N, C-alpha and C positions, 0 to 999 in steps of 0.2 A: 858375747851375749849382750843384747841391748835391753836396757831397763826403761820402763815407762815412768819417767820422773815427773813429779808434780811439786808445787810449792809446799806441800805438807811433808815432803821427804827431807827437807833441809831448812835451816834458818841461818841468817847472818848474825854473828855475834862479835863483840869487841875482841880485838886481838892485842894481847899484851906483849907479843914478841916483836912485831913490826907494824908499820902503818897500814898494811893491807887488812881488809875485812876478813874475818875467819868464818868458817862454815861449820855448823854443828849438824851432824847427821841425825835424823829423827827416826828413820825406818830401819834400814839395814845399817848395821854397826852403830846402833843408837848411842849417843853421848860422845862419839868420837868428834874431835874438833881439829880442823886443818885449814890451811890457806893455800891458794894457788900462787905459784911463782911465775916464771916466764911461760907465756902461752903463744903458740904459733899455729897458723892454719896454712895448709898446703892443699891446692887442688889435686884431686885424684887424677892420675894420668888417663885412665880409661873412661872417665866421666867428668867432664869439666863443670857439671852442675853440683858436684859434691866435693867436700873438702875433708881432710883428715886433721884433727886437732892433736897437737903435741903439747904437753904441759909438764911443768914441774910442780911439786907440792911439798908442803912441810906439815907433818903431823904435830900439832901443838899439844893436844891432850888425847892420848890413845885410850883413855878409859880402861876398860877391861880387856883390851886387845893387845897383842904383841906386835910392835912396829915392824920387826923383821919378817914375821909371817905375813903381815899385810902387804909389805913391799913385794913379796914373791907371789901373792895371790892375784892371778889375772882377772878374777871377778871383781876384786876390790878396785883395781886400776880401771877396769871398764866402767864400773859404777861412778867413780870420780869423773871420768870423761863424760858420762851421760849427764851428771849433775852440772858440769861446766857447760855443756851444750844447752841444757835447759836454762841456765842463768843467762847465757848470751842471747838465746832466742827470746826469753822473757823481756830482757832489756830492750831489744829491738821492737817487739810487739807492743810494748808500753811506751815507746819513744823516750826511754830513760837515758839510754846510751851511757849509762854508768852502772857499775856493779856495786851493790851494797846500798846502805841507807844513808849515805853521806849527802847532806843537803847543801854543802858548801859549793860555791861557784868559783873557787880559786883558779881552777884550770880553765875556766871559760871567760875570765876577765880579759878585756881588751888591753893590749900593751899601752903603756904610758908614753906620751910624746915629750917627755921632759928632756 
């Protein structure tokens, strides 16, 4: 199932578990907070213009939902994949090339010649 994700469907929030930004779902599974882990993209064999995203995630606050049931729910996993796709596409569309609201330029600093 493909979801038509928009910026209203999720928001970035502080993450007290690790340094990655967390995402709060606002529409489906409202209040659930999670963060993405390792993300990889692989071109589809039958169509080189499209890629498949594989990702790991960690639920930080499950709210009123059961983590084990969510992990088994293919609709939940598809939804997280579509949110991730939207986040990546939005970053490129807005030339942010970063995920989240971090304004620091630490990773963009030129190396020192000391």
